C-alpha positions in Angstrom: -99.8 -32.6 -4.1 -98.5 -30.9 -7.3 -96.3 -33.0 -9.5 -94.3 -30.0 -10.8 -90.7 -30.4 -9.8 -88.5 -27.5 -8.9 -84.8 -27.2 -9.8 -83.8 -27.5 -6.1 -85.8 -30.6 -5.6 -84.4 -32.2 -8.8 -80.9 -31.2 -7.7 -81.5 -32.8 -4.3 -82.7 -36.0 -5.8 -79.7 -36.1 -8.1 -77.1 -35.4 -5.4 -78.8 -38.1 -3.2 -78.7 -40.7 -5.9 -75.1 -39.9 -6.8 -74.1 -40.0 -3.2 -75.7 -43.5 -2.6 -74.2 -45.0 -5.8 -70.9 -43.2 -5.4 -70.3 -44.2 -1.8 -71.4 -47.8 -2.4 -69.2 -48.3 -5.5 -66.1 -46.2 -4.7 -65.9 -46.3 -0.9 -67.6 -49.6 0.0 -66.4 -51.4 -3.2 -69.8 -52.9 -4.0 -71.0 -53.9 -7.4 -73.3 -51.2 -8.8 -76.3 -53.5 -8.9 -77.4 -53.3 -5.2 -76.9 -49.5 -4.9 -79.0 -49.0 -8.1 -81.7 -51.3 -6.8 -81.8 -49.2 -3.6 -81.8 -46.0 -5.5 -84.6 -47.3 -7.8 -86.7 -48.2 -4.8 -86.2 -44.8 -3.1 -87.1 -43.1 -6.4 -90.3 -45.1 -6.7 -91.1 -44.3 -3.0 -90.6 -40.6 -3.8 -92.8 -41.0 -6.8 -95.6 -42.5 -4.8 -95.2 -39.7 -2.2 -95.7 -37.2 -5.0 -98.9 -39.2 -5.9 -97.7 -40.7 -9.2 -99.8 -43.7 -10.1 -98.4 -47.2 -10.5 -99.3 -47.0 -14.2 -97.1 -43.9 -14.5 -94.2 -45.7 -12.7 -94.6 -48.8 -14.9 -94.7 -46.7 -18.1 -91.5 -44.9 -17.0 -89.7 -48.1 -16.5 -91.0 -49.6 -19.7 -90.0 -46.5 -21.7 -86.6 -46.5 -20.2 -85.9 -50.2 -20.8 -87.3 -49.9 -24.4 -84.3 -47.7 -25.4 -81.9 -50.5 -24.4 -83.6 -53.6 -26.0 -81.5 -53.6 -29.1 -78.2 -52.8 -27.3 -79.0 -55.7 -24.8 -79.6 -58.1 -27.7 -76.4 -56.9 -29.3 -74.6 -57.6 -26.0 -75.9 -61.2 -26.0 -74.8 -61.8 -29.5 -71.3 -60.3 -28.8 -71.0 -62.8 -26.0 -71.7 -65.6 -28.6 -69.4 -63.9 -31.1 -66.4 -63.9 -28.6 -66.9 -67.6 -27.9 -67.2 -68.5 -31.6 -64.2 -66.4 -32.5 -62.1 -68.2 -29.9 -63.3 -71.6 -30.8 -62.7 -71.0 -34.5 -59.2 -69.7 -33.8 -59.9 -66.1 -34.9 -58.8 -64.4 -31.7 -55.9 -66.8 -31.3 -54.8 -66.0 -34.9 -54.9 -62.3 -34.2 -52.8 -62.9 -31.1 -50.2 -64.9 -33.1 -50.0 -62.1 -35.8 -49.7 -59.5 -33.0 -47.0 -61.4 -31.2 -44.9 -61.6 -34.4 -45.4 -58.0 -35.3 -45.4 -56.3 -31.9 -42.5 -54.3 -30.5 -42.7 -54.8 -26.7 -41.3 -51.3 -26.1 -44.2 -49.8 -28.0 -47.0 -52.2 -27.3 -49.3 -49.9 -25.3 -49.3 -47.0 -27.9 -49.6 -49.6 -30.7 -52.7 -51.1 -29.1 -54.2 -47.6 -28.9 -53.5 -46.8 -32.6 -54.7 -50.2 -33.8 -58.0 -50.0 -32.0 -58.5 -46.4 -33.2 -58.0 -47.6 -36.9 -60.2 -50.6 -36.5 -62.8 -48.6 -34.6 -63.0 -46.0 -37.3 -63.3 -48.7 -40.0 -66.2 -50.5 -38.4 -67.8 -47.7 -36.4 -68.3 -49.7 -33.2 -66.4 -49.4 -29.9 -68.1 -52.5 -28.6 -67.1 -54.7 -31.6 -63.6 -53.3 -31.6 -63.0 -54.0 -27.9 -64.6 -57.5 -28.0 -62.6 -58.7 -31.0 -59.3 -57.0 -31.7 -59.2 -55.4 -28.2 -59.7 -58.8 -26.6 -56.8 -60.2 -28.6 -54.6 -57.3 -27.7 -55.6 -57.7 -24.1 -54.5 -61.4 -24.2 -51.2 -60.5 -25.8 -50.4 -57.6 -23.4 -51.2 -59.6 -20.2 -49.1 -62.5 -21.5 -46.2 -60.0 -22.1 -46.6 -58.7 -18.5 -48.2 -55.3 -19.1 -50.5 -53.6 -16.6 -54.0 -54.8 -17.4 -55.5 -51.4 -16.4 -53.2 -49.4 -18.6 -53.7 -51.8 -21.5 -57.5 -51.7 -21.1 -57.3 -47.9 -21.0 -55.4 -47.9 -24.3 -57.8 -50.3 -26.0 -60.9 -48.4 -24.8 -59.4 -45.0 -25.7 -58.7 -46.2 -29.3 -62.0 -48.0 -29.7 -63.9 -44.9 -28.5 -61.9 -42.6 -30.8 -62.9 -44.8 -33.7 -66.6 -44.9 -32.6 -66.6 -41.1 -32.3 -65.0 -40.4 -35.7 -66.5 -43.1 -37.9 -69.3 -42.1 -40.3 -70.6 -45.7 -39.7 -71.1 -45.1 -35.9 -74.6 -44.8 -34.5 -73.5 -42.1 -32.0 -71.8 -40.0 -34.6 -74.9 -40.0 -36.8 -77.1 -39.4 -33.8 -75.2 -36.4 -32.6 -75.3 -34.8 -36.0 -79.0 -35.5 -36.3 -79.9 -34.1 -32.9 -77.9 -30.9 -33.6 -79.3 -30.6 -37.1 -76.0 -30.6 -39.0 -74.4 -32.5 -41.9 -72.7 -35.8 -40.8 -69.4 -35.1 -42.6 -69.3 -31.5 -41.6 -69.8 -32.7 -38.0 -66.9 -35.2 -38.3 -64.6 -32.5 -39.8 -65.4 -30.1 -37.0 -64.7 -32.7 -34.3 -61.1 -32.8 -35.4 -60.5 -29.6 -33.5 -60.8 -31.4 -30.2 -60.4 -35.1 -31.2 -57.0 -34.8 -32.9 -55.4 -33.0 -29.9 -56.9 -35.5 -27.5 -55.6 -38.4 -29.7 -52.1 -36.9 -29.8 -51.9 -36.2 -26.1 -53.2 -39.7 -25.3 -50.6 -41.2 -27.6 -47.8 -39.3 -25.9 -49.1 -40.5 -22.5 -49.3 -44.1 -23.6 -45.8 -43.8 -25.0 -44.5 -42.5 -21.6 -46.4 -45.0 -19.4 -45.9 -47.9 -21.8 -42.1 -47.4 -21.7 -42.2 -47.2 -17.9 -44.1 -50.6 -17.8 -41.5 -53.2 -18.6 -42.7 -56.4 -20.0 -41.7 -59.5 -18.0 -41.7 -61.9 -20.8 -38.8 -62.4 -23.2 -38.4 -63.7 -26.7 -38.4 -67.3 -25.6 -41.7 -66.9 -23.8 -43.3 -65.2 -26.8 -42.2 -68.1 -29.0 -43.7 -70.5 -26.5 -47.0 -68.7 -26.6 -47.1 -68.6 -30.4 -46.3 -72.3 -30.6 -49.0 -73.1 -28.0 -51.6 -71.2 -29.9 -50.7 -72.8 -33.2 -50.8 -76.3 -31.6 -54.1 -75.8 -29.8 -56.0 -73.8 -32.5 -56.5 -74.1 -36.3 -54.8 -70.9 -37.6 -54.5 -70.0 -41.2 -55.6 -67.6 -44.0 -59.2 -68.6 -43.3 -58.9 -66.9 -39.9 -59.3 -63.6 -41.7 -62.7 -64.5 -43.2 -64.9 -63.4 -40.2 -62.8 -60.2 -39.7 -63.2 -59.2 -43.4 -66.9 -60.1 -43.2 -67.2 -57.8 -40.2 -65.6 -54.9 -42.0 -67.5 -55.5 -45.2 -70.8 -55.6 -43.3 -70.0 -52.3 -41.7 -69.1 -50.7 -45.0 -72.4 -52.0 -46.5 -74.1 -50.5 -43.4 -75.7 -53.7 -42.4 -77.5 -53.5 -39.0 -75.4 -54.7 -36.0 -77.7 -57.6 -35.2 -77.6 -58.9 -38.8 -73.8 -58.5 -38.9 -73.3 -60.4 -35.6 -75.7 -63.2 -36.5 -74.0 -63.7 -39.9 -70.5 -63.6 -38.3 -71.4 -66.0 -35.6 -72.8 -68.4 -38.2 -69.7 -68.2 -40.3 -67.4 -68.6 -37.3 -69.3 -71.7 -36.0 -69.1 -73.1 -39.6 -65.3 -72.7 -39.5 -65.2 -74.4 -36.1 -67.3 -77.4 -37.4 -64.9 -77.7 -40.4 -61.9 -77.7 -38.1 -63.6 -80.1 -35.5 -65.8 -82.4 -37.5 -66.4 -84.6 -34.4 -68.0 -81.7 -32.5 -71.6 -82.4 -31.5 -74.5 -80.1 -31.7 -74.6 -80.1 -27.9 -70.9 -79.0 -27.7 -71.5 -76.2 -30.2 -74.6 -75.1 -28.2 -72.6 -75.1 -25.0 -69.9 -72.9 -26.5 -72.5 -70.4 -27.7 -74.4 -70.4 -24.4 -71.7 -70.8 -21.8 -68.5 -69.7 -23.7 -65.3 -71.4 -24.8 -63.1 -73.2 -22.3 -59.4 -73.3 -23.3 -57.2 -76.2 -22.2 -53.8 -75.3 -23.6 -51.9 -76.1 -20.4 -50.6 -72.5 -20.2 -52.4 -70.9 -17.3 -52.4 -67.3 -18.6 -53.7 -68.4 -22.0 -56.4 -70.6 -20.5 -57.6 -67.7 -18.3 -57.7 -65.3 -21.2 -59.3 -67.6 -23.8 -61.9 -69.2 -21.5 -64.6 -66.7 -22.0 -67.6 -65.5 -24.1 -71.0 -67.1 -24.4 -74.5 -65.7 -23.9 -74.3 -66.4 -20.2 -71.3 -64.1 -19.8 -73.4 -61.1 -20.6 -76.4 -61.8 -18.3 -74.9 -60.0 -15.4 -74.2 -56.9 -17.6 -77.8 -57.1 -18.9 -79.2 -57.2 -15.4 -77.3 -54.0 -14.5 -78.4 -52.3 -17.7 -82.0 -53.2 -17.1 -81.9 -51.6 -13.7 -80.0 -48.6 -14.9 -82.4 -48.0 -17.8 -85.4 -48.4 -15.5 -83.9 -45.8 -13.2 -83.3 -43.5 -16.2 -86.8 -44.0 -17.5 -88.3 -42.9 -14.2 -86.1 -39.9 -14.0 -87.4 -38.8 -17.3 -91.1 -39.7 -16.6 -91.0 -37.8 -13.3 -89.6 -34.8 -15.1 -86.4 -34.7 -13.0 -84.0 -34.5 -16.0 -86.0 -31.7 -17.5 -86.2 -29.8 -14.3 -82.4 -30.0 -13.9 -81.4 -29.0 -17.4 -84.1 -26.7 -18.9 -83.7 -23.7 -16.5 -80.0 -23.7 -17.1 -80.3 -23.9 -20.9 -82.5 -20.8 -21.0 -79.9 -18.6 -19.3 -77.0 -19.6 -21.4 -75.9 -17.2 -24.1 -72.1 -17.0 -24.5 -70.1 -19.7 -26.4 -68.2 -20.6 -23.2 -71.4 -21.2 -21.2 -73.2 -23.0 -24.1 -70.3 -25.5 -24.7 -69.6 -26.0 -21.0 -73.2 -26.6 -20.1 -73.6 -29.1 -23.0 -70.5 -31.0 -22.0 -71.5 -31.0 -18.3 -75.0 -32.0 -19.3 -73.7 -35.0 -21.3 -71.6 -36.1 -18.4 -74.5 -35.7 -15.9 -76.9 -37.6 -18.2 -74.3 -40.4 -18.4 -74.1 -40.5 -14.6 -77.8 -40.3 -14.0 -79.1 -42.6 -16.8 -76.1 -44.7 -17.7 -77.1 -44.8 -21.4 -75.0 -43.4 -24.2 -77.8 -42.5 -26.7 -79.9 -40.7 -24.1 -76.8 -38.8 -22.9 -76.7 -37.4 -26.4 -80.4 -36.9 -27.0 -81.4 -35.3 -23.7 -78.7 -32.6 -23.5 -79.0 -32.0 -27.2 -82.8 -31.4 -27.0 -82.4 -29.2 -23.9 -79.6 -27.1 -25.4 -80.6 -26.8 -29.0 -83.0 -23.8 -28.6 -80.1 -21.9 -26.9 -77.7 -22.8 -29.7 -80.3 -21.8 -32.3 -80.5 -18.3 -30.7 -76.7 -17.9 -30.7 -74.4 -17.2 -33.6 -72.7 -20.6 -33.3 -72.9 -23.2 -36.1 -74.8 -26.4 -35.2 -71.6 -28.3 -35.4 -70.6 -26.7 -32.1 -73.5 -28.5 -30.4 -72.9 -31.8 -32.2 -69.2 -31.8 -31.2 -69.9 -31.0 -27.6 -72.5 -33.8 -27.4 -69.9 -36.3 -28.8 -67.1 -35.0 -26.5 -69.3 -35.8 -23.5 -72.2 -38.1 -24.2 -70.3 -40.5 -26.5 -67.0 -40.7 -24.7 -67.9 -40.6 -21.0 -70.3 -43.5 -20.8 -67.3 -45.9 -20.8 -66.1 -44.3 -17.5 -69.4 -44.9 -15.6 -69.4 -48.2 -13.7 -73.2 -48.6 -14.1 -73.2 -47.2 -17.7 -74.0 -49.5 -20.6 -70.6 -49.1 -22.1 -68.7 -49.1 -18.8 -70.4 -52.4 -17.9 -69.7 -53.9 -21.3 -66.0 -52.9 -21.3 -65.4 -54.2 -17.8 -67.1 -57.5 -18.5 -65.3 -58.0 -21.9 -61.8 -57.0 -20.9 -61.9 -58.3 -17.4 -60.8 -55.0 -15.8 -63.2 -53.1 -13.4 -64.4 -49.7 -14.7 -62.9 -47.7 -11.9 -59.6 -49.5 -12.3 -59.1 -48.7 -16.0 -60.7 -45.2 -15.7 -57.5 -43.3 -14.9 -55.9 -44.7 -18.1 -58.7 -43.8 -20.5 -56.8 -40.6 -21.5 -58.8 -40.0 -24.7 -62.1 -40.2 -22.8 -60.9 -37.9 -20.0 -59.3 -35.3 -22.3 -62.1 -35.0 -24.8 -64.6 -33.1 -22.6 -61.7 -30.9 -21.1 -60.6 -29.9 -24.6 -64.2 -29.3 -25.7 -64.7 -26.8 -22.8 -61.3 -25.2 -23.7 -62.6 -24.8 -27.2 -65.6 -22.9 -25.9 -63.4 -20.7 -23.7 -60.9 -19.8 -26.4 -63.2 -19.9 -29.4 -60.8 -22.2 -31.3 -62.6 -24.5 -33.7 -66.0 -22.8 -33.2 -67.7 -21.8 -36.4 -70.3 -19.1 -36.9 -73.5 -19.8 -38.7 -73.5 -19.3 -42.4 -75.4 -16.3 -43.5 -78.8 -17.1 -45.2 -78.8 -16.0 -48.8 -81.9 -15.2 -50.7 
């Protein structure tokens, strides 16, 4: 039997996979793990029916998982970072400062803006959400705000920062795939990113004002006093934060940055708690920190982190990347995208197809980098033949591949955000206004031509 896959066959496989996962997660309310295992098994069965060897299947799985080894290690280290930051009083300190500065009436939009600023500074949505975002989450829930709305504001801000920062992996990747200058790419993204930011901010103002906090001034003072009594909070609490920003500015790799920060944070904890044993420290790193403040909300929020907290997420990521690797190895992704890319000529069709391709890649593969690389490689020949500047391609890749992964329940980013902030992906999804608006505005740019640049003429 021939192994050449037609577009119709690839589309049937895609619709079937999407149907199984979608019905299971959305309608039946299942965790994505079992539906993805079922989909993976059916895809392997189809591969054997098409006479693919077990070696080919194993190679596809290995190649898919290989792309996620570093992100999975980073996830584990972020679990340890969260636990060490809580134990050393870093996150409690951020909560105290936030409680003192926050205006309850503007808390939701403030969370969005703060995460956008921090995210741009350090270039990582994951780090922003798991540190500053986690602190804001604790503050907001303590004040009585809707967790889904709050998570949407935090994630929207963190993704904005990740998208616009020159330190971000995805920003550099999109520019490299499209073959354009990094800062030219960032400048061009403002045509869609700034309107998405402004519209999101307006929506967060409206919904934030409609969501009345249940806690008053007395309750806020009680929370501040409890945090000060239970944790060591002082100027030294800023050391790990400044170290994180400094490491990003120096362009240190994420793994080195996290290991250094965990070491410093544990060092601060040992100084604050000299009676702590090696076993207690190891337990915090492995199983997370357990808060015993006597305030139920605070205990629930601050009892988290640890390597073990990320194992469920890593299991899901392993399965998703295995599925994505097989889809690429069997040629299903190429069969879906290549025929479409060849027929696209107008700016509207080029931009729209790239954005839709980025979204579909996120849905099919669940991996952010591949959702930039695959549509980028498929669409680049068509963009090269057009009159559009390469920044049009790089921006469309960011407006879909980068921002949409957070909205996929089985996506690497979606899994991470749900585990870190404690809000299921489909629950916070309607409030991730920036993520939802970016692809819409990108397609609108292709339709109207606003923000699209022509190629510079080649001079002799």
